[in-house]
C-alpha positions in Angstrom: 10.9 -10.4 -16.5 12.2 -13.3 -18.7 9.6 -15.8 -17.8 10.8 -18.8 -19.4 14.4 -18.2 -18.3 13.2 -17.9 -14.8 11.2 -21.0 -15.2 14.1 -22.9 -16.4 16.4 -21.5 -13.6 14.0 -22.6 -10.8 12.5 -25.7 -12.7 9.0 -24.7 -12.9 6.7 -27.1 -15.0 4.0 -24.8 -16.0 2.6 -21.1 -15.8 -0.9 -20.7 -17.0 -2.7 -17.3 -17.5 -6.6 -17.0 -17.7 -9.0 -14.0 -18.2 -12.8 -13.9 -18.3 -14.0 -10.4 -19.0 -17.7 -11.2 -18.4 -16.8 -12.7 -14.9 -14.0 -10.0 -14.2 -11.5 -12.7 -13.8 -7.7 -12.2 -14.3 -5.8 -15.1 -13.0 -2.4 -17.0 -12.9 -1.8 -20.4 -12.0 1.9 -21.6 -11.4 2.8 -25.3 -11.2 6.4 -25.7 -9.8 6.9 -29.4 -9.4 4.7 -32.6 -9.4 7.4 -35.3 -8.4 5.6 -36.3 -5.4 2.1 -35.8 -6.6 -0.4 -33.2 -8.0 0.4 -29.5 -7.1 -1.6 -28.2 -4.3 -1.8 -24.6 -3.2 -4.1 -21.9 -2.5 -5.7 -18.8 -4.3 -4.4 -15.6 -3.2 -6.8 -12.7 -4.2 -5.1 -9.4 -4.1 -5.2 -6.0 -5.7 -1.7 -6.1 -7.0 0.1 -3.0 -8.2 1.1 -4.5 -11.6 0.7 -7.8 -13.5 4.6 -8.4 -12.9 3.8 -8.1 -9.2 1.2 -10.8 -9.5 3.3 -13.0 -11.6 6.3 -12.9 -9.3 4.2 -13.4 -6.2 2.5 -16.8 -7.8 5.8 -18.0 -8.9 7.4 -17.7 -5.3 4.3 -19.1 -3.6 4.1 -22.1 -6.1 7.9 -22.9 -5.4 7.4 -22.6 -1.7 4.5 -24.9 -1.6 6.8 -27.7 -3.3 9.2 -27.5 -0.4 6.4 -27.2 2.0 4.7 -30.2 1.1 8.0 -32.1 0.7 9.3 -31.2 4.1 5.8 -32.2 5.8 6.0 -35.7 4.3 3.1 -35.3 1.9 2.4 -36.9 -1.4 1.9 -33.6 -3.2 3.6 -31.2 -5.3 3.8 -27.5 -5.3 1.5 -25.0 -7.0 -0.4 -21.6 -6.5 -3.0 -19.3 -7.9 -3.5 -15.6 -7.8 -6.6 -13.6 -8.8 -5.9 -10.0 -9.4 -8.5 -8.1 -7.6 -9.8 -6.7 -4.3 -11.3 -9.4 -2.2 -13.4 -6.8 -0.2 -15.4 -5.6 -3.3 -14.6 -7.8 -6.4 -15.8 -11.2 -5.4 -18.7 -12.9 -7.1 -20.1 -16.3 -7.7 -19.3 -15.8 -11.5 -15.7 -14.9 -11.0 -15.1 -18.1 -8.7 -17.1 -20.5 -11.0 -15.0 -19.2 -14.0 -11.8 -19.8 -11.9 -13.1 -23.3 -11.3 -13.3 -23.9 -15.0 -9.7 -22.7 -15.1 -8.6 -25.3 -12.6 -10.7 -27.9 -14.4 -8.8 -27.3 -17.6 -5.4 -28.4 -16.0 -6.9 -32.0 -15.6 -5.9 -32.4 -11.9 -2.3 -31.3 -12.3 -3.2 -28.5 -9.8 -5.7 -28.7 -6.6 -6.7 -25.2 -5.4 -7.6 -24.2 -1.8 -8.0 -21.1 0.2 -5.3 -18.4 0.9 -5.3 -14.7 1.5 -8.4 -13.1 0.2 -10.3 -16.4 -0.4 -12.7 -18.3 2.0 -14.7 -21.5 2.1 -17.7 -19.9 0.3 -15.4 -19.1 -2.5 -14.3 -23.0 -2.6 -17.9 -23.9 -2.8 -18.5 -21.9 -5.9 -15.3 -23.2 -7.4 -16.5 -26.8 -6.7 -19.4 -26.4 -8.9 -17.1 -26.3 -11.9 -14.2 -28.8 -10.9 -13.4 -31.6 -8.4 -10.0 -30.3 -7.8 -10.7 -28.2 -4.9 -10.4 -28.5 -1.2 -10.9 -26.2 1.9 -14.7 -26.5 1.4 -17.3 -25.7 4.2 -17.9 -28.4 6.7 -21.5 -28.6 5.5 -20.1 -29.5 2.1 -18.0 -32.4 3.4 -14.9 -30.4 3.6 -12.7 -29.4 6.6 -13.4 -25.7 6.6 -10.9 -23.0 7.5 -7.4 -24.3 7.5 -6.2 -21.4 9.4 -7.2 -23.1 12.7 -4.8 -25.9 11.9 -2.1 -23.6 10.5 -2.2 -21.8 13.9 -1.6 -25.0 15.8 1.5 -25.6 13.7 3.0 -22.2 14.4 2.3 -22.5 18.0 4.2 -25.8 18.2 6.9 -24.2 16.0 7.3 -21.4 18.3 7.7 -23.7 21.2 10.4 -25.7 19.4 12.2 -22.3 18.8 11.9 -21.3 22.5 13.4 -24.8 23.5 16.3 -24.2 21.1 17.1 -20.8 22.2 16.1 -20.5 25.9 16.3 -24.3 26.8 12.6 -24.7 27.6 9.7 -24.6 25.3 7.4 -22.8 27.7 6.2 -19.5 26.3 5.2 -18.3 29.7 6.3 -14.5 30.2 7.8 -14.5 26.6 7.2 -11.3 24.6 5.6 -12.2 21.3 5.4 -9.5 18.5 2.6 -10.3 16.0 2.9 -8.6 12.7 -0.6 -8.9 11.4 -3.8 -10.0 13.2 -5.7 -11.8 10.5 -7.1 -15.3 10.5 -4.2 -17.3 11.7 -3.2 -14.8 14.3 -6.7 -15.1 15.7 -6.5 -18.8 16.1 -2.9 -18.5 17.3 -3.4 -15.9 20.1 -5.3 -18.1 22.3 -2.7 -20.6 22.6 -0.3 -17.9 23.6 -2.5 -16.3 25.9 -3.1 -19.7 27.7 0.5 -19.9 28.1 0.6 -16.4 29.7 2.8 -15.0 26.9 2.9 -11.2 26.6 1.5 -10.1 23.2 2.6 -7.1 21.0 0.3 -6.8 17.8 0.2 -4.7 14.8 -2.2 -4.5 11.5 -2.8 -2.1 8.7 -6.5 -2.8 9.7 -7.6 -0.7 12.5 -10.5 -3.1 13.3 -8.3 -6.0 13.4 -5.8 -4.3 15.7 -8.9 -3.3 17.9 -9.9 -6.8 18.1 -6.4 -7.9 19.3 -6.6 -5.4 22.1 -10.0 -6.5 23.1 -9.9 -10.2 22.7 -6.4 -11.1 23.9 -5.2 -7.7 25.7 -2.5 -7.2 23.1 -0.3 -4.0 23.3 -0.8 -2.2 20.0 1.8 -0.5 18.0 1.9 1.2 14.7 2.6 -1.2 11.7 6.2 0.2 11.1 7.2 0.2 14.7 6.7 -3.5 15.1 10.4 -4.0 13.8 11.8 -2.1 16.7 9.8 -3.8 19.5 12.1 -5.5 22.1 10.7 -9.1 22.2 11.6 -12.8 22.3 9.9 -13.9 19.3 9.0 -11.7 16.1 6.2 -13.3 14.3 5.5 -12.2 10.6 1.8 -12.9 10.1 0.8 -11.0 6.9 2.4 -10.7 3.4 5.9 -11.9 2.3 9.2 -9.9 1.8 9.1 -8.5 5.2 12.7 -9.9 6.2 15.0 -7.7 4.0 18.0 -5.4 4.2 16.0 -2.6 5.8 14.0 -4.5 8.4 16.5 -7.3 9.5 18.9 -4.8 11.3 15.8 -3.4 13.3 14.5 -6.6 14.5 15.3 -6.9 18.4 14.4 -10.7 18.9 16.4 -13.7 19.2 13.8 -15.7 17.2 11.6 -15.0 14.1 8.8 -17.6 13.8 5.5 -16.9 12.0 3.0 -18.0 9.3 3.5 -15.6 6.7 4.6 -17.0 3.2 7.9 -16.0 1.6 9.1 -13.9 4.5 12.7 -13.7 3.2 12.8 -10.9 0.4 15.7 -12.9 -1.0 17.5 -16.3 0.0 20.5 -14.4 1.3 18.3 -12.9 3.9 18.1 -16.3 5.7 22.0 -16.2 5.9 21.9 -12.7 7.4 19.5 -13.6 10.1 21.8 -16.5 10.9 24.9 -14.1 10.9 23.1 -11.7 13.4 22.4 -14.7 15.8 18.7 -14.8 15.1 17.0 -18.2 15.0 14.9 -18.5 11.9 12.0 -20.9 11.7 11.6 -21.3 7.8 8.1 -20.2 7.0 7.2 -23.3 4.7 8.0 -25.6 7.8 6.3 -23.6 10.5 3.2 -22.8 8.4 2.6 -26.2 7.1 -0.5 -27.0 9.1 -2.8 -25.6 6.4 -1.5 -28.0 3.7 -1.2 -30.9 6.1 -5.0 -30.3 7.0 -5.9 -30.2 3.4 -4.0 -33.3 2.5 -6.4 -35.3 4.8 -9.4 -33.8 3.1 -8.2 -35.6 -0.2 -8.9 -38.9 1.2 -11.1 -39.2 4.5 -10.9 -36.1 6.6 -9.7 -36.8 10.3 -9.4 -33.5 12.3 -7.5 -35.5 15.1 -5.1 -37.0 12.6 -4.4 -33.7 10.8 -3.8 -32.0 14.3 -1.3 -34.9 15.4 0.7 -34.8 12.0 0.6 -30.9 12.4 2.1 -31.1 15.7 5.1 -32.9 14.2 6.2 -29.5 12.9 7.8 -29.3 16.3 10.1 -32.3 15.5 10.8 -31.1 12.0 12.2 -28.0 13.3 14.3 -29.8 15.8 15.5 -31.7 12.9 16.5 -28.5 11.0 18.2 -26.8 13.8 20.3 -30.1 14.0 21.3 -30.0 10.4 22.1 -26.3 10.6 24.5 -26.7 13.6 26.0 -29.9 12.2 26.7 -28.5 8.8 27.3 -24.8 9.8 24.6 -23.7 7.4 21.5 -21.4 7.9 18.3 -22.9 9.0 16.6 -21.7 5.7 19.4 -23.8 3.9 18.7 -26.7 6.2 15.0 -26.7 5.4 15.8 -26.6 1.7 18.1 -29.4 1.9 15.6 -31.5 4.0 13.0 -30.9 1.3 15.2 -31.4 -1.7 16.4 -34.7 -0.6 13.0 -36.2 -0.4 12.3 -35.1 -4.0 15.3 -36.4 -5.3 14.7 -39.8 -3.7 11.3 -39.8 -5.1 12.7 -39.1 -8.7 14.9 -42.2 -8.2 11.7 -44.4 -7.8 11.4 -46.8 -10.9 8.3 -45.8 -12.9 6.0 -48.4 -14.2 3.0 -48.2 -16.6 -0.2 -47.9 -14.9 
């Protein structure tokens, strides 16, 4: 890909590459926009098929974090990191301490935290080399796993979607198809079970799928069959790009609402969902609970305050649905407009020397 041309088109500020042969580290950090504050975004550790795949993933994720923090009303910009490797066998103290030095070299422009393939223990190792890290274990003064708060936000988002489509935000009796049963889904499921929703689940990990069946009585289906399930809410809970030309025609749900990042393979797929009469909860809106939780850790962590602010995702989605209907645009475009307007307002603030 023509990296600089791509960065210019989508207004990225910086992309940094880092390797450390001794520690086994191959990493990329992308900083998209720091208008509202330092870039914050997690580390995704994944065995990418190619360096190009890793680069495209970190770029898309970093840009999404800009929009996520903006729409959530946070004083933070957007960034992301990827580590090329298998989190099940390639993790080590040396690898994450080396990554911490990489973060430190950026001078506070990027603050890191957890994402797919990383955990609080990894953040602790990173903290030995830099202060620009959040999501630390509770016994280290952090807030612990942000998936707990992310799940609460997704739950509130699902309720807002149900109200928009069905006229009531009750999820009782609603059929919800969970594509993936990882950390966020595990915390989301009890909320759904308490409301007496009917859960269908799939996961490429057999152990995770067995856990879904045992813990919440989910009906299990094969990974590819989840698109064909008759349901009320289709919930992407795994990796991105799952809403595309091949899968959208198969979805048999009036609502798509889930925590996975970058669910739309291309921007036009948000328009396609709208054209088919499917209400889409933009991913970076409904899954913002994690970054909201982390933002409180940057000052004085207060879980009650983090949960209360995360609950406002319900109201933000209501606002997006109203913009979508008033302007005749997709919910994906309505969310982008909401986020972009806040950034533009911030750029008009007069700067003084500090």
